[in-house]
N, CA, C and O atoms as CSV, one atom per row, in Angstrom:
chain,resi,resn,atom,element,x,y,z
A,1,MET,N,N,-12.870,47.159,31.086
A,1,MET,CA,C,-11.876,46.141,30.119
A,1,MET,C,C,-10.624,46.053,30.617
A,1,MET,O,O,-10.058,47.051,31.063
A,2,ASP,N,N,-9.955,44.642,30.593
A,2,ASP,CA,C,-8.656,44.473,31.362
A,2,ASP,C,C,-7.774,45.202,30.274
A,2,ASP,O,O,-8.394,45.331,29.218
A,3,TYR,N,N,-6.916,45.544,30.258
A,3,TYR,CA,C,-5.768,46.096,29.048
A,3,TYR,C,C,-4.895,45.435,29.051
A,3,TYR,O,O,-4.352,45.164,27.979
A,4,LYS,N,N,-4.352,44.847,30.427
A,4,LYS,CA,C,-3.253,44.221,30.389
A,4,LYS,C,C,-2.908,43.007,29.350
A,4,LYS,O,O,-1.904,42.677,28.720
A,5,ASN,N,N,-4.327,42.472,29.492
A,5,ASN,CA,C,-4.461,40.989,28.307
A,5,ASN,C,C,-4.336,41.485,27.106
A,5,ASN,O,O,-4.239,40.559,26.301
A,6,VAL,N,N,-4.278,42.861,26.433
A,6,VAL,CA,C,-5.273,42.748,25.314
A,6,VAL,C,C,-3.539,42.805,24.570
A,6,VAL,O,O,-2.742,43.600,25.067
A,7,PRO,N,N,-3.169,42.060,23.585
A,7,PRO,CA,C,-1.875,42.073,23.020
A,7,PRO,C,C,-1.517,43.511,21.844
A,7,PRO,O,O,-2.049,44.006,20.849
A,8,LYS,N,N,-0.119,43.783,22.817
A,8,LYS,CA,C,0.304,44.954,21.971
A,8,LYS,C,C,-0.328,45.519,20.407
A,8,LYS,O,O,-0.831,46.590,20.066
A,9,GLU,N,N,-0.071,44.422,19.777
A,9,GLU,CA,C,-0.539,44.978,18.116
A,9,GLU,C,C,-1.706,45.588,17.897
A,9,GLU,O,O,-2.112,46.262,16.951
A,10,GLU,N,N,-2.309,45.172,19.158
A,10,GLU,CA,C,-3.636,45.305,19.063
A,10,GLU,C,C,-3.933,47.427,18.887
A,10,GLU,O,O,-4.790,48.096,18.310
A,11,PHE,N,N,-2.864,47.734,19.620
A,11,PHE,CA,C,-3.073,49.163,19.801
A,11,PHE,C,C,-2.548,49.994,18.660
A,11,PHE,O,O,-1.500,49.699,18.087
A,12,VAL,N,N,-3.282,51.032,18.336
A,12,VAL,CA,C,-3.116,51.865,17.380
A,12,VAL,C,C,-2.640,53.656,17.767
A,12,VAL,O,O,-3.374,54.499,18.284
A,13,ASP,N,N,-1.447,53.799,17.395
A,13,ASP,CA,C,-1.055,54.867,17.545
A,13,ASP,C,C,-2.029,55.848,16.913
A,13,ASP,O,O,-2.647,55.591,15.880
A,14,PHE,N,N,-2.140,57.101,17.659
A,14,PHE,CA,C,-2.289,58.306,16.941
A,14,PHE,C,C,-1.946,59.993,18.024
A,14,PHE,O,O,-2.053,60.233,19.227
A,15,THR,N,N,-1.449,60.960,16.628
A,15,THR,CA,C,-1.390,61.789,17.587
A,15,THR,C,C,-2.243,63.848,17.118
A,15,THR,O,O,-2.488,64.565,16.148
A,16,VAL,N,N,-2.336,63.842,18.615
A,16,VAL,CA,C,-3.101,64.780,18.378
A,16,VAL,C,C,-2.143,66.155,18.586
A,16,VAL,O,O,-1.329,65.812,19.443
A,17,GLU,N,N,-1.879,67.469,18.224
A,17,GLU,CA,C,-1.810,68.161,18.533
A,17,GLU,C,C,-0.219,67.768,19.217
A,17,GLU,O,O,-0.125,67.992,20.424
A,18,ARG,N,N,0.650,67.370,18.725
A,18,ARG,CA,C,1.977,66.659,19.187
A,18,ARG,C,C,1.873,65.793,20.595
A,18,ARG,O,O,2.759,65.748,21.449
A,19,PHE,N,N,0.720,65.182,20.643
A,19,PHE,CA,C,0.667,64.227,21.816
A,19,PHE,C,C,0.203,63.092,21.403
A,19,PHE,O,O,-0.815,63.043,20.714
A,20,LYS,N,N,0.998,61.833,21.827
A,20,LYS,CA,C,0.613,60.628,21.280
A,20,LYS,C,C,0.250,59.491,22.153
A,20,LYS,O,O,0.973,58.902,22.956
A,21,TYR,N,N,-1.175,59.251,21.818
A,21,TYR,CA,C,-1.873,58.574,22.341
A,21,TYR,C,C,-2.221,57.043,21.383
A,21,TYR,O,O,-2.209,57.061,20.153
A,22,LYS,N,N,-2.539,55.684,22.253
A,22,LYS,CA,C,-2.989,54.786,22.033
A,22,LYS,C,C,-4.157,54.429,21.870
A,22,LYS,O,O,-4.889,55.130,22.569
A,23,THR,N,N,-4.715,53.678,21.289
A,23,THR,CA,C,-6.464,53.255,21.012
A,23,THR,C,C,-6.587,51.953,20.735
A,23,THR,O,O,-5.746,51.336,20.081
A,24,LEU,N,N,-7.357,51.580,21.083
A,24,LEU,CA,C,-8.247,50.179,20.597
A,24,LEU,C,C,-9.061,50.390,19.458
A,24,LEU,O,O,-9.956,51.209,19.666
A,25,LEU,N,N,-9.026,49.818,18.105
A,25,LEU,CA,C,-10.153,50.365,17.279
A,25,LEU,C,C,-11.649,49.470,17.430
A,25,LEU,O,O,-11.521,48.247,17.493
A,26,SER,N,N,-12.451,49.797,17.464
A,26,SER,CA,C,-13.860,48.981,17.684
A,26,SER,C,C,-13.715,47.767,16.233
A,26,SER,O,O,-12.826,47.898,15.391
A,27,GLU,N,N,-14.358,47.070,16.201
A,27,GLU,CA,C,-14.362,45.928,15.275
A,27,GLU,C,C,-15.359,46.838,14.047
A,27,GLU,O,O,-14.990,46.658,12.886
A,28,LYS,N,N,-16.388,47.638,14.221
A,28,LYS,CA,C,-17.621,48.128,13.259
A,28,LYS,C,C,-16.244,48.937,12.424
A,28,LYS,O,O,-16.013,48.615,11.259
A,29,TYR,N,N,-15.341,50.034,13.151
A,29,TYR,CA,C,-14.572,50.784,12.489
A,29,TYR,C,C,-13.825,50.087,11.380
A,29,TYR,O,O,-13.833,50.428,10.197
A,30,LYS,N,N,-12.819,48.498,12.206
A,30,LYS,CA,C,-12.123,48.097,11.622
A,30,LYS,C,C,-12.244,47.528,9.859
A,30,LYS,O,O,-11.415,47.405,8.957
A,31,SER,N,N,-13.880,47.258,9.984
A,31,SER,CA,C,-14.825,46.568,9.306
A,31,SER,C,C,-15.301,47.705,7.906
A,31,SER,O,O,-15.836,47.523,6.812
A,32,GLN,N,N,-14.886,48.653,8.489
A,32,GLN,CA,C,-15.766,49.506,7.531
A,32,GLN,C,C,-14.732,49.838,5.712
A,32,GLN,O,O,-13.543,49.708,5.421
A,33,LYS,N,N,-15.463,50.105,5.233
A,33,LYS,CA,C,-14.860,49.803,3.830
A,33,LYS,C,C,-13.958,51.576,3.981
A,33,LYS,O,O,-14.419,52.576,4.531
A,34,LYS,N,N,-12.635,51.434,3.300
A,34,LYS,CA,C,-11.594,52.473,3.562
A,34,LYS,C,C,-11.859,53.372,2.238
A,34,LYS,O,O,-12.000,52.898,1.111
A,35,TYR,N,N,-11.898,54.558,2.522
A,35,TYR,CA,C,-11.991,55.604,1.216
A,35,TYR,C,C,-11.116,55.621,0.004
A,35,TYR,O,O,-9.899,55.807,-0.030
A,36,VAL,N,N,-11.897,55.408,-0.932
A,36,VAL,CA,C,-10.964,55.645,-2.200
A,36,VAL,C,C,-11.594,56.328,-2.821
A,36,VAL,O,O,-12.729,56.062,-3.215
A,37,PRO,N,N,-10.790,57.663,-3.100
A,37,PRO,CA,C,-11.327,59.002,-4.161
A,37,PRO,C,C,-11.631,58.508,-5.567
A,37,PRO,O,O,-10.756,58.211,-6.380
A,38,THR,N,N,-12.814,58.449,-5.769
A,38,THR,CA,C,-13.146,58.438,-7.430
A,38,THR,C,C,-12.357,58.785,-8.451
A,38,THR,O,O,-12.011,58.059,-9.382
A,39,SER,N,N,-12.061,59.959,-8.258
A,39,SER,CA,C,-10.926,60.434,-9.252
A,39,SER,C,C,-9.913,60.984,-8.668
A,39,SER,O,O,-10.241,61.978,-8.021
A,40,PRO,N,N,-8.556,60.674,-8.632
A,40,PRO,CA,C,-7.486,61.146,-7.992
A,40,PRO,C,C,-7.005,62.196,-8.065
A,40,PRO,O,O,-6.400,62.849,-7.214
A,41,ASP,N,N,-7.334,62.485,-9.437
A,41,ASP,CA,C,-7.087,63.809,-10.631
A,41,ASP,C,C,-7.907,64.596,-10.251
A,41,ASP,O,O,-7.630,65.617,-10.881
A,42,LYS,N,N,-9.079,64.885,-9.384
A,42,LYS,CA,C,-9.766,65.924,-9.041
A,42,LYS,C,C,-9.992,65.725,-7.260
A,42,LYS,O,O,-10.604,64.771,-6.781
A,43,GLN,N,N,-9.322,66.902,-6.391
A,43,GLN,CA,C,-9.752,66.651,-4.964
A,43,GLN,C,C,-10.899,67.366,-4.894
A,43,GLN,O,O,-11.021,68.419,-5.521
A,44,LEU,N,N,-11.845,66.876,-4.135
A,44,LEU,CA,C,-13.578,67.604,-4.057
A,44,LEU,C,C,-13.131,67.538,-2.381
A,44,LEU,O,O,-12.546,66.561,-1.912
A,45,ALA,N,N,-13.540,68.834,-1.517
A,45,ALA,CA,C,-14.120,68.797,-0.360
A,45,ALA,C,C,-14.978,68.065,-0.062
A,45,ALA,O,O,-15.955,67.789,-0.759
A,46,GLN,N,N,-14.659,67.544,1.294
A,46,GLN,CA,C,-15.631,66.544,2.118
A,46,GLN,C,C,-16.299,66.873,3.470
A,46,GLN,O,O,-16.922,66.194,4.286
A,47,LEU,N,N,-15.976,68.022,3.409
A,47,LEU,CA,C,-16.893,68.945,4.447
A,47,LEU,C,C,-17.280,70.090,3.925
A,47,LEU,O,O,-16.643,70.511,2.960
A,48,PRO,N,N,-18.655,71.022,4.552
A,48,PRO,CA,C,-18.598,72.137,3.934
A,48,PRO,C,C,-18.031,72.898,5.043
A,48,PRO,O,O,-18.137,72.528,6.212
A,49,GLY,N,N,-17.326,74.141,4.614
A,49,GLY,CA,C,-16.137,75.162,5.591
A,49,GLY,C,C,-16.217,76.339,4.443
A,49,GLY,O,O,-16.994,76.538,3.509
A,50,THR,N,N,-14.925,77.105,5.002
A,50,THR,CA,C,-14.556,78.423,3.959
A,50,THR,C,C,-12.935,77.886,4.730
A,50,THR,O,O,-12.512,77.462,5.805
A,51,ILE,N,N,-12.304,78.350,2.965
A,51,ILE,CA,C,-10.930,77.962,2.758
A,51,ILE,C,C,-10.178,79.281,3.403
A,51,ILE,O,O,-10.454,80.481,3.426
A,52,THR,N,N,-9.058,78.454,3.931
A,52,THR,CA,C,-8.273,79.646,5.371
A,52,THR,C,C,-7.108,79.878,4.553
A,52,THR,O,O,-6.616,81.003,4.639
A,53,ASN,N,N,-6.530,78.992,3.728
A,53,ASN,CA,C,-4.848,79.269,3.277
A,53,ASN,C,C,-4.971,78.382,1.916
A,53,ASN,O,O,-5.758,77.440,1.826
A,54,ILE,N,N,-4.302,78.697,1.111
A,54,ILE,CA,C,-4.260,77.976,-0.442
A,54,ILE,C,C,-2.898,77.890,0.043
A,54,ILE,O,O,-2.440,78.820,0.708
A,55,ASN,N,N,-1.853,76.340,-0.361
A,55,ASN,CA,C,-0.424,76.230,-0.070
A,55,ASN,C,C,0.467,76.266,-1.807
A,55,ASN,O,O,1.590,76.729,-2.005
A,56,VAL,N,N,-0.100,75.875,-2.450
A,56,VAL,CA,C,0.125,75.573,-3.974
A,56,VAL,C,C,-0.678,76.758,-5.066
A,56,VAL,O,O,-1.614,77.523,-4.832
A,57,LYS,N,N,0.166,76.523,-6.383
A,57,LYS,CA,C,-0.273,77.220,-7.186
A,57,LYS,C,C,-0.210,76.934,-8.451
A,57,LYS,O,O,0.845,76.383,-8.764
A,58,VAL,N,N,-1.262,77.176,-9.644
A,58,VAL,CA,C,-0.807,75.915,-10.511
A,58,VAL,C,C,-0.033,76.027,-11.256
A,58,VAL,O,O,0.223,77.110,-11.781
A,59,GLY,N,N,0.631,74.827,-11.548
A,59,GLY,CA,C,1.995,74.425,-12.031
A,59,GLY,C,C,3.036,74.157,-11.185
A,59,GLY,O,O,4.207,74.381,-11.493
A,60,ASP,N,N,2.559,73.517,-9.750
A,60,ASP,CA,C,3.415,73.354,-8.537
A,60,ASP,C,C,3.483,72.000,-8.693
A,60,ASP,O,O,2.531,71.452,-9.249
A,61,ASN,N,N,4.551,71.243,-8.260
A,61,ASN,CA,C,4.397,69.826,-8.503
A,61,ASN,C,C,4.322,68.917,-6.609
A,61,ASN,O,O,4.842,68.962,-5.495
A,62,VAL,N,N,3.575,68.404,-7.186
A,62,VAL,CA,C,2.757,67.942,-5.636
A,62,VAL,C,C,3.536,66.151,-5.191
A,62,VAL,O,O,3.810,65.410,-6.135
A,63,GLU,N,N,3.743,65.776,-4.048
A,63,GLU,CA,C,3.282,64.626,-3.588
A,63,GLU,C,C,2.321,63.818,-3.118
A,63,GLU,O,O,1.429,64.655,-2.979
A,64,LEU,N,N,1.964,63.047,-2.854
A,64,LEU,CA,C,0.800,62.483,-2.226
A,64,LEU,C,C,0.930,62.849,-0.997
A,64,LEU,O,O,1.961,62.732,-0.335
A,65,GLY,N,N,-0.454,63.463,-0.508
A,65,GLY,CA,C,-0.187,63.634,1.230
A,65,GLY,C,C,0.107,64.762,1.438
A,65,GLY,O,O,-0.300,65.306,2.465
A,66,ASP,N,N,1.056,65.573,0.345
A,66,ASP,CA,C,1.424,66.828,0.697
A,66,ASP,C,C,0.115,67.540,1.044
A,66,ASP,O,O,-0.894,67.211,0.421
A,67,ILE,N,N,0.046,68.455,1.953
A,67,ILE,CA,C,-0.700,69.884,2.586
A,67,ILE,C,C,-0.694,70.554,1.273
A,67,ILE,O,O,0.343,71.002,0.785
A,68,VAL,N,N,-2.071,70.641,0.585
A,68,VAL,CA,C,-2.079,71.711,-0.136
A,68,VAL,C,C,-2.967,73.226,0.068
A,68,VAL,O,O,-2.741,74.311,-0.469
A,69,MET,N,N,-3.980,72.872,0.987
A,69,MET,CA,C,-4.653,73.965,1.035
A,69,MET,C,C,-5.147,73.348,2.693
A,69,MET,O,O,-4.742,72.341,3.274
A,70,SER,N,N,-6.086,74.306,3.112
A,70,SER,CA,C,-6.843,74.578,5.239
A,70,SER,C,C,-7.912,75.420,4.720
A,70,SER,O,O,-8.015,76.432,4.027
A,71,PHE,N,N,-8.741,74.516,5.391
A,71,PHE,CA,C,-9.839,75.122,5.549
A,71,PHE,C,C,-10.483,75.211,6.937
A,71,PHE,O,O,-9.799,74.467,7.640
A,72,GLU,N,N,-11.288,75.657,7.553
A,72,GLU,CA,C,-12.344,75.632,8.562
A,72,GLU,C,C,-13.488,75.003,8.757
A,72,GLU,O,O,-14.406,75.338,8.009
A,73,ALA,N,N,-13.677,74.265,9.471
A,73,ALA,CA,C,-15.271,73.785,9.297
A,73,ALA,C,C,-15.602,73.307,10.800
A,73,ALA,O,O,-14.789,72.613,11.411
A,74,MET,N,N,-16.847,73.710,11.381
A,74,MET,CA,C,-16.994,73.404,12.569
A,74,MET,C,C,-16.227,74.143,13.725
A,74,MET,O,O,-16.074,73.682,14.856
A,75,LYS,N,N,-15.870,75.085,13.377
A,75,LYS,CA,C,-14.793,75.536,14.403
A,75,LYS,C,C,-13.509,75.131,14.626
A,75,LYS,O,O,-12.932,75.269,15.705
A,76,MET,N,N,-12.929,74.521,13.416
A,76,MET,CA,C,-12.157,73.469,13.629
A,76,MET,C,C,-11.039,73.623,12.165
A,76,MET,O,O,-11.541,73.766,11.050
A,77,ASP,N,N,-9.706,73.578,12.329
A,77,ASP,CA,C,-9.090,74.216,11.095
A,77,ASP,C,C,-8.856,72.611,10.437
A,77,ASP,O,O,-8.566,71.572,11.030
A,78,ASN,N,N,-8.985,72.742,9.682
A,78,ASN,CA,C,-8.616,71.417,8.912
A,78,ASN,C,C,-7.898,71.171,7.615
A,78,ASN,O,O,-8.352,71.765,6.638
A,79,VAL,N,N,-6.651,70.244,7.409
A,79,VAL,CA,C,-6.229,69.924,6.461
A,79,VAL,C,C,-6.284,69.427,4.979
A,79,VAL,O,O,-6.802,68.328,4.777
A,80,ILE,N,N,-5.797,70.139,3.938
A,80,ILE,CA,C,-6.224,68.975,2.598
A,80,ILE,C,C,-5.108,68.201,1.969
A,80,ILE,O,O,-4.341,68.972,1.392
A,81,MET,N,N,-4.814,67.174,1.895
A,81,MET,CA,C,-3.671,66.779,1.635
A,81,MET,C,C,-3.772,66.078,0.149
A,81,MET,O,O,-4.746,65.330,0.071
A,82,ALA,N,N,-2.958,66.160,-1.073
A,82,ALA,CA,C,-2.821,65.684,-1.931
A,82,ALA,C,C,-3.174,64.542,-2.224
A,82,ALA,O,O,-2.630,63.560,-1.721
A,83,SER,N,N,-4.252,64.451,-3.183
A,83,SER,CA,C,-5.069,63.122,-3.552
A,83,SER,C,C,-4.034,62.479,-4.613
A,83,SER,O,O,-4.332,61.287,-4.690
A,84,ALA,N,N,-3.189,62.699,-5.272
A,84,ALA,CA,C,-2.068,62.873,-6.700
A,84,ALA,C,C,-1.113,63.078,-6.529
A,84,ALA,O,O,-0.871,64.159,-5.993
A,85,GLN,N,N,0.020,62.166,-6.876
A,85,GLN,CA,C,1.339,63.009,-7.160
A,85,GLN,C,C,1.500,63.414,-8.395
A,85,GLN,O,O,1.075,62.628,-9.241
A,86,GLY,N,N,2.137,64.716,-8.905
A,86,GLY,CA,C,1.916,65.000,-10.050
A,86,GLY,C,C,2.019,66.720,-10.183
A,86,GLY,O,O,2.715,67.285,-9.339
A,87,LYS,N,N,1.374,67.507,-11.172
A,87,LYS,CA,C,1.889,68.670,-11.017
A,87,LYS,C,C,0.055,69.663,-10.818
A,87,LYS,O,O,-0.780,69.127,-11.547
A,88,VAL,N,N,-0.333,70.478,-10.274
A,88,VAL,CA,C,-1.159,71.328,-10.116
A,88,VAL,C,C,-1.809,72.188,-11.214
A,88,VAL,O,O,-1.428,73.270,-11.660
A,89,LYS,N,N,-2.735,71.546,-11.496
A,89,LYS,CA,C,-3.395,71.448,-13.414
A,89,LYS,C,C,-4.677,73.326,-12.511
A,89,LYS,O,O,-4.643,74.434,-13.045
A,90,ALA,N,N,-5.195,73.134,-11.728
A,90,ALA,CA,C,-6.638,73.813,-11.822
A,90,ALA,C,C,-6.593,74.277,-9.876
A,90,ALA,O,O,-6.393,73.632,-8.848
A,91,ILE,N,N,-6.843,75.445,-10.137
A,91,ILE,CA,C,-7.584,75.708,-8.494
A,91,ILE,C,C,-8.493,76.378,-8.897
A,91,ILE,O,O,-8.476,77.357,-9.642
A,92,HIS,N,N,-9.664,75.645,-8.207
A,92,HIS,CA,C,-11.265,76.385,-8.581
A,92,HIS,C,C,-11.869,76.685,-7.074
A,92,HIS,O,O,-13.060,76.516,-6.812
A,93,VAL,N,N,-10.844,77.176,-6.066
A,93,VAL,CA,C,-11.409,78.240,-5.035
A,93,VAL,C,C,-10.486,79.030,-5.008
A,93,VAL,O,O,-9.478,78.969,-5.711
A,94,ASN,N,N,-10.888,80.312,-3.728
A,94,ASN,CA,C,-9.936,81.459,-3.387
A,94,ASN,C,C,-10.109,81.064,-2.027
A,94,ASN,O,O,-10.811,80.205,-1.493
A,95,VAL,N,N,-9.239,81.961,-1.572
A,95,VAL,CA,C,-9.233,82.541,-0.137
A,95,VAL,C,C,-10.528,83.149,0.716
A,95,VAL,O,O,-10.925,84.315,0.704
A,96,GLY,N,N,-10.982,82.209,1.336
A,96,GLY,CA,C,-12.422,83.085,1.784
A,96,GLY,C,C,-13.285,82.380,1.454
A,96,GLY,O,O,-13.891,82.031,2.468
A,97,ASP,N,N,-13.828,81.828,0.325
A,97,ASP,CA,C,-14.374,81.198,0.077
A,97,ASP,C,C,-15.479,80.222,0.696
A,97,ASP,O,O,-14.931,79.241,1.199
A,98,LYS,N,N,-16.574,80.203,0.785
A,98,LYS,CA,C,-17.245,78.982,1.206
A,98,LYS,C,C,-17.627,77.923,0.580
A,98,LYS,O,O,-18.407,78.151,-0.345
A,99,ILE,N,N,-17.266,76.501,0.811
A,99,ILE,CA,C,-17.173,75.756,0.016
A,99,ILE,C,C,-17.959,74.325,0.751
A,99,ILE,O,O,-17.513,73.962,1.840
A,100,VAL,N,N,-18.999,73.625,0.194
A,100,VAL,CA,C,-20.042,72.670,-0.281
A,100,VAL,C,C,-19.612,71.437,-0.243
A,100,VAL,O,O,-18.971,71.276,-1.282
A,101,LYS,N,N,-19.607,70.284,0.499
A,101,LYS,CA,C,-19.485,69.108,0.430
A,101,LYS,C,C,-19.581,68.475,-0.863
A,101,LYS,O,O,-20.654,68.458,-1.465
A,102,HIS,N,N,-18.367,67.871,-1.407
A,102,HIS,CA,C,-18.047,67.426,-2.882
A,102,HIS,C,C,-18.286,68.668,-3.911
A,102,HIS,O,O,-19.010,68.675,-4.906
A,103,GLN,N,N,-17.557,69.608,-3.445
A,103,GLN,CA,C,-17.222,70.655,-4.377
A,103,GLN,C,C,-16.040,70.419,-4.895
A,103,GLN,O,O,-15.117,70.035,-4.176
A,104,LEU,N,N,-15.866,70.650,-6.456
A,104,LEU,CA,C,-14.263,70.747,-6.532
A,104,LEU,C,C,-13.613,71.513,-6.145
A,104,LEU,O,O,-13.954,72.696,-6.132
A,105,LEU,N,N,-12.360,71.050,-5.663
A,105,LEU,CA,C,-11.768,72.071,-4.886
A,105,LEU,C,C,-10.095,72.430,-6.269
A,105,LEU,O,O,-9.697,73.576,-6.478
A,106,ILE,N,N,-9.538,71.339,-6.866
A,106,ILE,CA,C,-8.064,71.398,-7.054
A,106,ILE,C,C,-8.065,69.905,-8.173
A,106,ILE,O,O,-8.353,68.727,-7.963
A,107,GLU,N,N,-7.639,70.581,-9.282
A,107,GLU,CA,C,-7.464,69.361,-9.972
A,107,GLU,C,C,-5.584,68.923,-10.580
A,107,GLU,O,O,-4.914,69.815,-11.101
A,108,TYR,N,N,-5.174,67.916,-10.448
A,108,TYR,CA,C,-3.675,67.396,-11.057
A,108,TYR,C,C,-3.440,66.595,-12.398
A,108,TYR,O,O,-4.085,65.645,-12.840
A,109,GLU,N,N,-2.583,67.099,-12.807
A,109,GLU,CA,C,-1.656,66.029,-13.364
A,109,GLU,C,C,-0.780,65.381,-12.998
A,109,GLU,O,O,0.208,65.720,-12.346
A,110,ARG,N,N,-1.187,64.009,-13.540
A,110,ARG,CA,C,-0.219,63.209,-12.705
A,110,ARG,C,C,0.414,62.626,-13.645
A,110,ARG,O,O,0.113,62.400,-14.817
A,111,ARG,N,N,2.049,62.219,-12.537
A,111,ARG,CA,C,2.892,61.841,-13.762
A,111,ARG,C,C,2.626,60.057,-13.692
A,111,ARG,O,O,3.146,59.322,-14.531
């Protein structure tokens, strides 16, 4: 493919460990339905793994996108970002817990 003829607007930036890259998205990727949580008040696990860190406690205020916990899955460290803006209502896991896909991790009281 001749990248010289591709308009700059078609390229998408992404960062991996502080290194910035540009890529083109496939039509298949562009046409995928965007993920919308069924209930933003409830944070569910998207992958099975092991909880490695919990950054919040019950009663903490969080903003949408704040990192609330991390877990290891498939030998990779992953972060979980708040799916709602508000107060942490309940945390249903502890560090070291094995989690399964769609397991309830955290609940929020939205503002």
